[in-house]
C-alpha positions in Angstrom: 38.7 86.6 52.4 36.1 87.7 49.8 37.0 90.3 47.2 34.1 91.7 45.2 35.0 93.3 41.9 32.5 95.8 40.4 33.2 97.3 37.1 31.5 100.6 36.3 32.3 101.6 32.7 31.2 105.2 32.2 34.1 106.3 30.1 35.5 105.0 26.8 37.4 101.8 27.0 40.5 103.5 25.7 40.7 105.6 28.9 42.0 103.6 31.9 39.5 104.0 34.8 40.7 105.0 38.3 41.1 102.1 40.7 39.1 102.6 43.9 39.1 100.2 46.9 36.0 100.2 49.2 36.8 98.9 52.6 33.4 98.3 54.4 32.3 95.4 56.6 28.6 96.3 56.4 27.3 94.6 53.2 24.3 97.0 53.1 26.4 100.1 53.2 28.8 98.6 50.7 25.9 97.7 48.3 24.6 101.3 48.6 28.0 102.8 47.6 28.6 100.3 44.8 25.1 100.6 43.5 25.4 104.4 43.3 28.7 104.3 41.5 28.0 101.6 38.9 27.1 104.2 36.3 30.5 106.0 36.4 32.8 104.3 33.8 35.9 106.3 34.8 36.1 104.5 38.1 36.5 100.8 38.9 35.6 99.8 42.4 36.9 96.9 44.4 35.4 95.9 47.7 36.9 94.1 50.8 35.2 93.6 54.1 38.2 93.8 56.6 41.6 95.4 57.3 43.2 92.1 56.6 41.5 92.0 53.2 42.5 95.6 52.5 46.2 94.9 53.3 46.2 91.7 51.2 44.7 93.5 48.2 47.1 96.4 48.5 50.0 94.1 48.6 49.1 92.9 45.1 47.2 95.8 43.5 47.8 99.6 43.1 44.8 101.8 43.7 44.2 105.5 43.2 41.8 106.0 46.2 40.2 104.2 49.1 36.8 104.6 50.7 37.5 103.5 54.3 35.0 102.7 57.0 36.6 103.6 60.4 35.0 100.8 62.4 36.0 97.4 61.0 35.9 94.2 62.8 39.7 93.8 62.9 40.6 97.5 63.0 39.3 100.9 63.9 40.2 104.6 64.4 43.5 106.2 63.9 45.4 102.8 64.2 43.3 101.6 61.2 44.2 104.8 59.2 47.9 104.3 60.0 47.9 100.7 58.8 46.1 101.6 55.6 48.2 104.6 54.8 51.4 102.6 55.3 50.1 100.0 52.8 48.4 102.3 50.3 51.4 104.4 49.2 50.3 107.1 46.8 46.6 106.5 47.2 44.0 109.1 48.5 41.9 108.0 51.5 38.3 109.1 52.0 36.8 108.1 55.3 33.2 106.8 55.5 31.7 107.7 58.8 28.2 107.2 60.4 25.4 109.8 60.3 26.3 111.0 63.8 30.1 110.5 63.4 31.1 113.7 61.6 33.6 114.5 64.4 35.4 111.2 63.7 35.7 112.2 60.0 37.2 115.5 60.9 39.7 113.8 63.2 40.6 111.5 60.3 41.3 114.5 58.1 43.7 115.8 60.7 45.3 112.3 60.7 46.3 112.5 57.1 43.2 111.5 55.1 42.1 113.7 52.2 38.3 113.9 52.8 35.4 112.2 54.5 31.8 111.2 53.6 28.9 110.7 56.0 27.0 107.5 55.2 23.4 108.1 54.1 24.0 111.7 53.0 25.8 111.0 49.8 24.8 110.2 46.2 26.8 108.9 43.3 27.9 112.3 41.9 29.0 113.5 45.3 31.0 110.3 46.0 32.6 110.6 42.5 33.4 114.3 43.0 34.8 113.7 46.5 37.0 110.9 45.2 38.3 113.0 42.3 39.0 116.0 44.5 40.7 113.7 47.0 42.9 112.2 44.4 43.8 115.6 43.0 44.5 117.0 46.5 46.6 114.0 47.4 48.6 114.2 44.2 49.1 118.0 44.7 50.3 117.3 48.2 52.7 114.6 47.0 54.1 117.0 44.3 54.5 119.7 46.9 56.2 117.4 49.4 58.4 116.1 46.6 59.4 119.7 45.7 60.0 120.5 49.3 62.1 117.4 49.8 64.1 118.2 46.6 64.7 121.7 47.9 65.6 120.3 51.3 68.0 117.8 49.8 69.5 120.7 47.7 69.9 122.7 50.9 71.5 119.7 52.6 73.8 119.2 49.7 74.9 122.8 49.7 75.4 122.7 53.5 77.2 119.4 53.3 79.6 120.8 50.7 80.1 123.9 52.8 80.6 122.1 56.1 82.6 119.2 54.9 85.1 121.3 53.2 88.5 120.8 54.8 89.0 124.5 55.3 87.1 127.6 56.4 84.5 128.8 53.8 82.4 132.0 53.6 79.7 132.9 51.0 79.6 136.6 50.5 76.7 138.5 48.8 77.0 141.6 46.6 76.9 143.8 49.7 80.1 142.1 51.1 78.1 140.5 53.8 78.4 136.9 55.0 75.3 134.8 54.1 76.8 131.4 54.7 79.7 130.1 56.9 80.9 126.7 57.9 82.1 125.5 61.3 85.8 125.9 60.3 85.2 129.6 59.6 83.4 130.0 62.9 86.2 128.4 64.8 88.9 130.3 62.9 87.4 133.7 63.5 86.1 132.9 67.0 82.4 133.3 66.3 79.5 130.9 66.3 78.3 129.9 62.8 75.1 131.9 63.2 76.9 134.9 64.6 78.9 135.2 61.4 75.8 135.6 59.2 75.2 139.2 58.2 78.7 140.5 59.3 80.5 142.7 56.8 83.5 140.9 55.3 86.0 143.6 56.2 85.4 142.9 59.9 86.9 139.4 59.2 89.2 140.0 56.3 90.1 143.7 55.9 92.1 143.3 52.7 90.6 140.5 50.5 92.7 139.7 47.4 90.8 139.6 44.1 91.4 135.9 43.5 94.0 134.4 45.7 96.9 135.3 48.0 98.1 135.8 51.6 96.5 138.4 53.9 95.5 138.9 57.5 92.4 137.7 59.3 90.9 139.3 62.4 89.5 137.2 65.3 86.6 138.1 67.5 89.0 139.1 70.3 90.8 141.5 67.9 93.9 139.3 67.4 95.2 139.0 63.8 96.6 135.9 62.2 98.0 135.1 58.7 95.7 133.4 56.2 95.8 132.1 52.6 92.6 132.9 50.6 91.0 131.8 47.3 88.0 133.7 45.9 85.5 132.1 43.4 82.4 133.6 41.7 79.0 132.1 42.1 75.9 133.1 40.1 72.4 132.0 41.1 69.7 133.5 38.9 70.2 137.2 38.8 72.3 137.2 42.0 76.1 137.1 42.1 78.0 135.8 45.1 81.6 135.1 46.1 82.8 132.0 47.7 85.9 132.6 49.9 88.0 129.6 51.1 90.4 130.4 53.9 93.5 128.5 55.2 95.1 129.5 58.5 98.8 129.9 58.0 99.7 130.3 61.7 101.0 126.7 62.0 103.0 127.1 58.8 104.5 130.4 59.9 105.3 128.9 63.3 106.9 125.9 61.6 109.0 128.3 59.4 110.0 130.2 62.5 110.8 127.0 64.3 112.9 125.8 61.3 114.9 129.0 61.4 115.2 128.7 65.2 116.3 125.1 64.9 119.0 126.2 62.5 120.1 128.8 65.1 120.0 126.2 67.9 122.0 123.8 65.8 124.6 126.4 65.2 124.8 128.0 68.7 123.7 125.1 71.0 126.1 124.3 73.8 125.4 120.5 73.3 127.0 118.7 70.5 124.7 117.7 67.6 125.7 115.0 65.1 123.6 114.0 62.0 124.3 110.7 60.2 122.6 108.6 57.5 121.1 105.2 58.3 124.6 103.5 58.0 126.1 105.8 60.6 128.1 107.9 58.2 128.4 111.5 59.5 126.6 114.1 57.4 126.8 117.1 59.6 127.9 118.3 63.1 127.4 121.6 64.9 130.3 123.8 66.2 129.7 122.5 69.8 130.3 118.9 68.7 133.5 120.0 66.9 134.7 121.8 70.1 133.8 118.9 72.2 135.7 116.3 70.2 138.5 118.6 68.8 137.8 117.7 65.2 137.1 120.1 62.4 133.8 119.7 60.5 135.5 118.6 57.3 137.3 115.9 59.3 134.0 114.6 60.6 131.8 114.7 57.5 132.0 111.4 55.6 133.6 109.5 58.4 131.8 106.6 60.2 130.6 107.7 63.6 132.2 104.6 65.2 135.7 106.1 64.8 135.0 108.2 67.9 134.8 105.1 70.1 137.1 105.0 73.1 137.4 101.3 73.4 136.0 101.3 77.0 132.7 99.7 75.9 132.4 96.1 74.8 131.0 95.4 71.3 127.7 94.1 72.6 127.2 97.5 74.2 126.9 99.1 70.7 124.9 96.1 69.4 122.3 96.5 72.2 122.2 100.3 71.5 121.4 99.8 67.8 118.9 97.1 68.6 117.0 99.5 70.8 117.4 102.3 68.3 115.9 100.2 65.5 113.1 98.9 67.7 112.1 102.1 69.6 113.4 104.8 67.3 115.4 106.4 70.1 118.2 105.6 72.6 119.8 107.5 75.4 122.6 106.6 77.7 126.2 107.3 78.8 129.0 106.8 76.4 132.8 107.4 76.7 134.2 108.8 73.4 137.7 109.7 72.5 138.7 113.2 71.5 141.1 114.0 68.7 143.9 114.5 71.3 143.3 111.1 72.7 141.6 112.1 75.9 138.4 110.1 76.8 135.4 112.2 77.7 132.2 110.8 79.3 129.1 112.0 77.4 125.3 111.7 77.9 124.0 110.8 74.4 120.4 110.9 73.1 120.0 109.4 69.6 116.7 109.6 67.7 115.6 108.3 64.3 114.3 110.9 61.8 111.6 109.5 59.6 110.3 110.8 56.2 106.7 111.3 55.1 106.4 107.6 54.4 107.6 106.6 57.9 110.9 105.3 56.7 114.1 106.2 58.7 116.3 108.6 56.7 118.7 109.9 59.3 119.8 109.7 62.9 120.4 112.7 65.1 122.5 112.5 68.2 122.7 115.1 71.0 125.9 114.9 73.0 126.5 116.5 76.4 129.9 116.5 78.1 129.3 115.2 81.6 132.9 115.4 82.9 132.0 118.0 85.5 128.9 116.0 86.5 131.1 112.9 86.9 133.5 114.8 89.2 130.5 116.1 91.2 129.1 112.5 91.4 132.5 111.3 92.7 132.5 114.1 95.3 129.0 113.2 96.3 129.9 109.5 96.5 132.8 110.4 98.7 130.6 112.6 100.9 128.1 109.8 101.2 130.7 107.4 102.4 133.0 109.7 104.4 132.8 112.0 107.4 132.7 115.6 106.3 135.0 116.9 109.1 137.7 114.3 109.2 137.4 112.7 105.7 137.4 109.3 107.4 134.9 106.6 106.3 131.5 107.0 107.8 129.1 104.4 109.2 127.9 103.4 105.7 131.4 102.7 104.3 132.4 101.1 107.6 129.7 98.5 107.2 131.0 97.7 103.7 134.7 97.5 104.9 133.7 95.4 107.9 131.8 92.9 105.6 134.9 92.6 103.4 137.2 92.2 106.4 135.1 89.4 107.9 134.9 87.6 104.6 138.7 87.8 104.3 139.1 86.4 107.8 136.9 83.5 107.0 139.1 82.7 104.0 142.5 83.2 105.7 141.7 82.0 109.3 143.1 85.3 110.7 141.4 87.4 113.3 139.6 90.8 113.0 139.4 93.3 115.8 136.5 95.7 115.9 137.4 98.5 118.3 135.2 101.4 119.5 137.2 104.5 120.4 135.7 107.3 122.4 137.7 110.4 123.4 137.9 111.1 127.2 137.1 114.6 128.3 136.3 116.0 124.9 133.1 117.8 125.8 134.6 120.1 128.5 137.4 121.0 126.0 134.9 121.7 123.3 132.8 123.8 125.6 135.7 125.7 127.2 137.8 126.4 124.1 135.1 126.5 121.4 134.0 124.3 118.5 136.9 125.3 116.3 139.3 123.8 118.7 137.0 120.8 119.2 137.0 120.2 115.5 140.8 120.4 115.4 140.9 117.8 118.2 138.6 115.5 116.2 140.7 115.9 113.0 144.0 115.3 114.7 142.5 112.3 116.6 141.5 110.8 113.3 145.0 111.3 111.9 146.6 109.7 114.9 144.3 106.7 114.6 145.2 106.4 110.9 148.9 106.5 111.8 148.5 103.8 114.4 146.9 101.1 112.2 148.0 99.2 109.1 147.3 100.3 105.6 144.6 97.7 105.1 142.9 98.6 108.3 139.9 101.0 108.5 139.4 104.0 110.7 135.9 105.4 110.7 134.2 108.2 112.5 130.6 107.6 113.6 129.9 111.1 114.8 130.8 113.2 117.9 134.0 111.9 119.4 133.4 108.3 118.5 135.6 106.3 116.1 135.7 102.7 115.0 138.8 100.7 114.0 138.7 97.5 111.9 142.0 95.8 112.3 142.8 92.8 110.2 145.2 89.9 109.9 145.8 89.3 113.6 147.0 86.0 115.0 145.6 86.1 118.5 144.0 88.4 121.1 147.4 89.3 122.6 148.4 90.9 119.3 145.1 92.7 119.3 145.8 94.1 122.8 149.4 95.2 121.8 148.2 97.0 118.8 145.4 98.7 120.6 147.7 99.7 123.5 149.8 101.4 120.9 146.7 103.3 119.8 146.1 104.4 123.4 149.7 105.6 123.7 149.4 107.6 120.5 146.1 109.2 121.5 147.5 110.3 124.9 150.2 112.5 123.4 149.5 116.2 123.9 147.9 118.0 120.9 149.2 121.4 119.9 146.9 123.9 118.2 147.1 127.5 119.2 150.9 128.0 119.4 154.0 126.0 120.3 153.6 126.6 124.0 150.0 125.5 124.4 148.9 121.9 124.3 145.8 119.8 125.0 145.9 116.4 126.5 143.1 114.1 125.5 143.0 110.4 126.1 140.8 107.7 124.7 138.8 104.7 126.0 138.7 101.7 123.7 136.4 98.7 123.7 137.1 95.8 121.3 135.4 92.7 120.1 137.6 90.0 118.4 136.3 87.9 115.5 135.9 84.9 115.3 136.2 84.5 119.1 133.1 86.6 119.0 131.4 84.9 116.1 128.7 87.6 115.6 127.3 89.5 112.7 128.9 93.0 111.9 126.2 95.0 113.8 126.5 92.8 116.9 130.3 93.1 116.8 129.9 96.9 116.8 127.5 96.7 119.7 129.8 94.4 121.7 132.7 96.8 121.1 130.6 99.7 122.2 129.6 97.9 125.4 133.3 97.1 126.0 134.2 100.8 125.5 131.6 101.8 128.2 133.2 99.3 130.5 136.6 101.0 129.9 135.0 104.3 130.7 133.6 102.9 134.0 137.0 101.5 134.9 138.6 104.9 134.8 139.1 105.8 131.1 142.3 105.9 129.1 142.3 102.1 128.9 141.3 99.2 126.8 138.5 96.7 127.6 137.8 93.6 125.6 134.2 92.5 125.2 133.1 90.1 127.9 129.9 88.1 127.6 129.2 89.2 131.1 128.8 92.7 129.7 126.1 91.3 127.3 124.4 89.8 130.3 124.4 93.2 132.0 122.9 94.7 128.9 120.1 92.2 128.9 119.5 92.9 132.6 119.4 96.6 131.8 116.8 96.1 129.0 114.7 93.8 131.2 114.9 96.4 134.1 113.9 99.2 131.8 110.9 97.1 130.6 109.9 96.5 134.2 110.3 100.1 135.2 108.1 101.2 132.3 105.4 98.8 133.4 105.8 99.9 137.0 105.3 103.5 135.9 102.1 102.5 134.0 100.8 100.4 137.0 101.5 103.1 139.6 104.1 101.1 141.5 106.3 104.1 142.3 105.9 106.1 145.5 107.6 109.2 146.9 109.3 109.4 150.3 110.1 112.8 151.8 113.2 113.6 153.8 112.9 116.8 155.9 115.3 119.8 155.4 115.7 122.0 158.6 117.3 125.1 159.9 119.3 123.5 162.7 119.9 126.8 164.6 116.3 127.9 164.5 114.8 124.5 164.9 112.4 125.0 162.0 111.5 122.7 159.0 112.3 124.6 155.8 111.2 121.9 153.3 111.6 118.3 152.2 113.4 116.4 149.4 111.2 114.0 147.4 112.9 110.7 147.0 111.4 108.0 144.7 110.9 104.4 145.8 109.7 101.4 143.8 107.1 99.3 145.6 108.0 96.1 143.7 105.3 93.5 143.8 107.9 90.7 144.4 111.0 92.4 145.9 109.3 94.9 148.1 110.4 98.5 148.5 113.4 99.3 146.3 115.7 102.4 146.7 116.4 104.4 143.5 120.0 103.0 143.2 118.4 99.7 142.2 116.8 101.0 139.0 117.5 104.7 138.2 121.1 104.1 137.0 119.8 101.5 134.5 117.5 104.0 132.7 119.9 106.9 132.4 119.8 108.6 129.0 116.5 106.9 128.1 113.1 108.4 127.5 112.0 106.7 130.8 114.2 109.2 132.6 112.0 112.0 131.3 108.7 110.2 132.1 109.8 109.4 135.7 111.1 112.9 136.2 107.8 114.4 135.2 105.9 111.9 137.4 108.1 112.9 140.4 107.5 116.6 139.7 103.7 116.2 139.3 103.4 114.0 142.3 105.4 116.4 144.5 103.2 119.3 143.5 100.1 117.3 144.2 101.5 116.4 147.7 102.3 120.1 148.4 98.7 121.0 147.4 97.4 118.3 149.8 99.6 119.5 152.7 98.6 123.1 152.0 94.9 122.1 152.3 95.8 120.5 155.6 97.3 123.8 156.8 101.0 123.0 156.3 103.2 124.9 153.8 106.1 122.6 153.0 108.4 123.4 150.0 109.6 120.3 148.2 112.8 119.8 146.1 112.9 117.2 143.3 116.0 115.7 141.7 116.4 116.2 137.9 118.5 113.9 135.8 121.0 115.3 133.3 119.1 113.9 130.3 115.8 115.3 131.6 117.3 118.7 132.3 118.9 119.0 128.9 115.9 117.5 126.9 113.9 119.6 124.5 111.6 122.1 126.0 112.2 121.1 129.7 111.2 124.6 130.9 108.0 124.6 128.7 106.9 121.2 130.1 107.6 122.4 133.6 105.5 125.4 133.1 102.6 123.2 131.9 102.9 120.9 134.9 103.0 123.9 137.3 99.8 125.2 135.6 98.0 122.0 136.6 98.4 123.0 140.3 97.4 126.7 140.6 97.2 126.5 144.4 100.9 125.7 144.7 103.1 128.8 144.2 106.1 127.9 141.9 108.5 129.2 144.6 107.6 126.1 146.7 109.2 123.9 144.1 113.0 123.5 144.0 115.0 121.6 141.3 118.0 119.7 142.5 120.5 119.3 139.7 123.5 117.1 140.1 126.7 119.1 139.6 128.1 116.7 136.9 124.8 117.0 135.0 125.0 120.8 135.0 128.6 120.7 133.8 127.8 118.2 130.9 126.6 121.1 128.7 127.2 124.3 130.7 125.7 126.6 128.1 122.5 124.6 127.6 122.2 124.0 131.4 122.4 127.8 132.1 119.7 128.6 129.5 117.3 125.9 130.9 117.9 126.9 134.6 117.4 130.6 133.8 114.1 129.8 132.1 113.0 127.7 135.2 113.9 130.5 137.6 111.9 132.9 135.5 108.9 130.7 136.3 109.5 131.2 140.0 111.2 127.9 140.7 114.4 127.8 142.7 117.5 125.7 141.8 119.9 123.8 144.0 123.2 122.3 142.9 123.3 118.8 144.4 126.4 116.8 145.4 128.5 120.0 145.2 132.2 119.5 145.3 132.2 116.1 143.5 132.2 117.5 139.9 134.9 118.7 137.5 136.0 122.3 137.9 133.2 123.2 140.2 134.5 126.6 141.2 135.3 127.6 137.7 131.7 127.1 136.5 129.7 128.1 139.6 129.5 131.7 138.7 127.9 130.8 135.3 125.0 128.8 136.7 121.8 130.4 138.1 121.9 128.5 141.4 120.1 129.5 144.6 121.4 126.8 146.9 124.6 124.6 147.1 124.1 121.2 148.7 127.3 119.8 150.3 127.7 116.2 149.4 127.2 113.7 152.2 130.6 112.2 151.5 132.3 115.3 152.9 130.0 115.4 156.0 130.2 111.9 157.3 133.8 112.1 158.6 133.4 115.5 160.3 135.0 116.7 162.4 137.8 114.2 162.3 138.9 114.2 158.7 140.8 117.5 158.1 140.6 117.2 154.3 136.8 117.0 154.4 136.7 119.8 157.0 138.7 122.0 154.7 136.5 121.2 151.7 133.3 121.9 153.7 134.7 125.1 155.0 135.7 126.2 151.5 132.2 125.4 150.1 130.5 127.4 152.8 132.8 130.4 152.3 132.3 130.0 148.5 128.5 130.0 148.8 128.6 133.1 151.1 130.9 134.8 148.6 128.5 134.1 145.7 125.4 134.9 147.7 124.0 131.4 147.7 122.4 129.4 150.4 124.2 126.3 151.5 122.7 123.0 152.9 124.6 120.0 154.1 123.5 116.4 153.4 124.4 113.3 155.4 123.9 114.6 159.0 123.8 111.4 160.9 125.3 112.5 164.2 124.8 115.4 166.5 128.5 116.3 166.1 127.9 116.7 162.4 125.4 119.4 163.0 127.5 121.1 165.7 130.5 121.4 163.3 128.4 122.6 160.4 126.8 125.3 162.6 130.3 126.3 163.8 131.4 126.6 160.2 128.4 128.8 159.3 126.0 126.2 157.7 122.6 126.3 159.3 120.6 124.2 156.8 120.8 120.4 156.8 119.2 117.1 156.2 120.1 113.5 157.2 119.2 110.6 159.3 120.0 112.3 162.6 117.2 114.7 161.7 114.9 112.2 160.0 115.0 109.4 157.4 113.0 109.6 154.3 109.4 108.8 155.1 106.0 108.3 153.4 103.9 111.4 152.8 101.3 110.1 155.3 103.9 110.2 158.1 105.3 113.6 157.4 102.8 115.8 159.3 103.0 113.6 162.4 106.8 113.8 162.4 106.6 117.6 161.8 104.4 118.0 164.9 106.7 116.0 167.1 110.2 116.9 165.9 112.6 118.7 168.3 116.1 119.8 167.3 119.2 118.9 169.2 119.8 121.1 172.2 123.4 121.9 171.1 122.2 123.1 167.8 119.9 125.7 169.2 122.5 127.4 171.5 123.3 130.9 170.3 126.6 131.2 168.5 129.4 132.8 170.6 
């Protein structure tokens, strides 16, 4: 790098010349400039040929001005200007541009340079004058910028003071208008900072104290709030201002109100409040605490809080409590304390540490609630959770616990435990006939009799409905078990009196029992085994005891397997319907057919319903198969109708299906699937015992079905309980005489009397009557003589596949004796 130093001494030596740096890479142009300026002693020129030389020089020397060529070998244009300006702090810059490059010079001026000179159009005086003017302009610009920066900093300082103040501040001029406001003031009054400027002070503070005091502020929404103000004077030149600092007193006023409220709460609260020091010495207590404990306030103050202990908690209970209290600052839990009169009261206690401004614990405050009533309620709920609401006997939950305890004891002592399932016989008809209030009385008295029949350590539980379970302990053998349960049967069979001394109800019980450890099963299995044995007692005639037999379990397994197979058969379409004709024997006409289900078993062939239907009673399969039979029968009627034959069909309905939820609604949906089949062509055959199972519910369902147009027949009539009593309550169109009464006609006089009675009864109630089981011509003759014209049976036709029915219909001829006119 070459630095040429030219000294031009045109002023006295005592005056320091101005330092000027010429940055020019053209030696000729540089020589011209230096030559023209050598006569001016007030300026000392330095010359460098590159940007690098310029930066190196400026890093060591200070200059007053630079003459800068814009096109150097290592820099050009505005980037060159930026680099030089950054290095030449405080120096004026004059651009040297070519003869035809005046535009570049002007651009440089806009980029921060002070002036420009066009090469070849300048002489020494012009260069000197341009440099002097540039230095002067640059220094004036720097002074102006410095003044502006100082003013800006002053403005920032004032704004910083205003806006960093911890409270709201307003600056008010002589006209009482806001000229400055900080963010706290804007938030306090609900305005934006700029929106406050120019607003009259009375809009914000209607009554401003002269120097300090409390007054009221007004928010933008019109709401008022308490404030504390301080007013200071501010003079600036000839102008006078007021600086108003404002503190919102809302929180303090609320705290004062809360303090008063807390005092009222302390005095009038229903919960007891106790205040102690850090050692547990009582400092104060509210009236509720005094009432709760029976102590006067002066008896409590100064005493250690531990004197209230009841002695029901171990010492480590209180140690743990204080450990938690010291660690977390609060503790809550249940404590039993002793009153002044010696009674122990359960309390729910919440204790909190109260800290001072330094964070140190100064006091403890305990809130005490008497939970005696809650404890009594909990005990009542606990009893309700474990006992039957009607009888007060243990329920299923408590039974499970008692049974676990009994079995554990039996394992220790080697004694036997009997688990007995008790079901009342004939309870439902009594409940339906005499009403639920009598039914409830029966259940209560049955529970009492069971309790009186067992030992004090035994358990009597009610599972629901008319089902009870006995857990009988400390038995030596199964013979003792049978004796004790036989005594239970005897006690249960005694007549029960409710309404008056002359009226009594006799209800027996069926009992099934499983004996542990002979039946070494878990509690749930023992209960299931006892339940199965009870059903065995029912099937054997009721009012008897049945002990669990493993064979019963085998039957249960068989039933489950059959149900699984039936479910798969329904899904696979293995069921078919056979149809047995129903005829008018006197007229020789076919009046319909009964649909009878058959199972086309892939291994066992065609199975009758007796092989599988009894095993699925009371199961959801009952409903699914019932709907399948109904839907299939309607489809067959539609097919026969398209073939020109109108054949009504009756379908059998199981009790569980009939009494299921929304039976009539589901039937309506199925009927709607076959709009070509009038509902009157479908008849529901209900077994008498099913209709009597819940007479009220059955009546409602059958009435809803008849409203759809479907007719109803009562099947197996005469085999049920109290048939004549309930007949008038059921919406029945047809009575079907059970085949058991027809098979022995006309020889069995008892059957003859029953059949004659049913026919007369049907006529009296305006019902049709149809006889089943006509297997001989004589059966038909006798029925016609008795006044029954409708019948079905093997003498007419056996059940047959749907494909054979129309052929049989075309060929059938009635017996000649049937068609003879009656005498």
